[in-house]
C-alpha positions as CSV (number, residue, x, y, z in Angstrom):
1,M,10.5,7.7,-6.5
2,N,9.7,10.8,-8.9
3,I,12.0,13.7,-10.0
4,Q,10.8,15.8,-7.2
5,E,11.9,13.3,-4.8
6,R,15.1,12.8,-6.0
7,F,15.8,16.6,-6.2
8,L,14.5,16.8,-2.6
9,L,17.1,14.0,-1.2
10,K,20.0,16.0,-3.4
11,A,19.1,19.1,-1.4
12,I,18.8,17.5,1.8
13,E,22.4,15.6,1.2
14,D,23.9,19.1,-0.1
15,K,22.2,20.9,2.8
16,N,20.2,23.6,0.5
17,Y,17.5,25.6,1.8
18,I,14.2,24.9,0.0
19,S,10.8,27.1,-0.6
20,F,7.8,25.3,-1.2
21,M,3.9,25.8,-1.2
22,Y,2.2,23.8,1.4
23,K,-1.9,24.0,1.6
24,N,-1.8,27.3,0.0
25,K,0.9,28.9,2.5
26,K,4.3,29.7,1.1
27,Y,7.2,28.4,3.1
28,T,10.8,30.4,2.2
29,K,14.4,29.6,3.1
30,V,13.4,26.5,4.8
31,K,16.1,23.7,6.3
32,A,15.0,20.4,4.7
33,L,16.2,17.8,7.1
34,K,14.7,14.4,6.3
35,L,12.3,12.7,3.8
36,I,10.8,9.6,5.5
37,T,9.4,7.3,3.2
38,E,7.3,4.6,5.0
39,D,3.6,4.5,4.7
40,K,3.1,8.4,3.8
41,H,6.0,10.6,2.7
42,I,6.8,12.9,5.1
43,L,9.4,15.9,4.8
44,K,10.9,16.8,8.1
45,T,12.2,20.3,8.5
46,Q,13.0,22.8,11.1
47,E,9.5,24.6,10.6
48,G,7.7,21.0,11.3
49,N,6.7,17.9,9.5
50,F,4.7,18.1,5.9
51,E,3.2,15.5,4.1
52,F,5.0,15.2,0.5
53,D,1.8,14.7,-1.3
54,L,0.3,18.3,-0.3
55,I,3.7,20.3,-1.3
56,T,3.5,22.0,-4.5
57,K,6.3,24.3,-6.2
58,I,9.4,23.1,-4.7
59,I,12.3,25.2,-5.1
60,I,15.9,24.2,-4.4
61,L,17.8,27.3,-3.4
62,K,21.6,27.7,-3.8
63,E,22.2,29.2,-0.4
64,R,23.5,26.5,2.1
65,F,23.0,26.1,6.0
């Protein structure tokens, strides 16, 4: 497990909003709901499902939901 996964799991646990880039599109103030680690790492959010390997520039925001 790398450092980004650990920070993301902590954000999910604490119910913090996150921001990130996915396929050159920026997502801001997104509710991270679950990180699935089966064959591929999938991040489930209220915006949809994202492949973790394609996510860049993850920022954990201080705001909570």
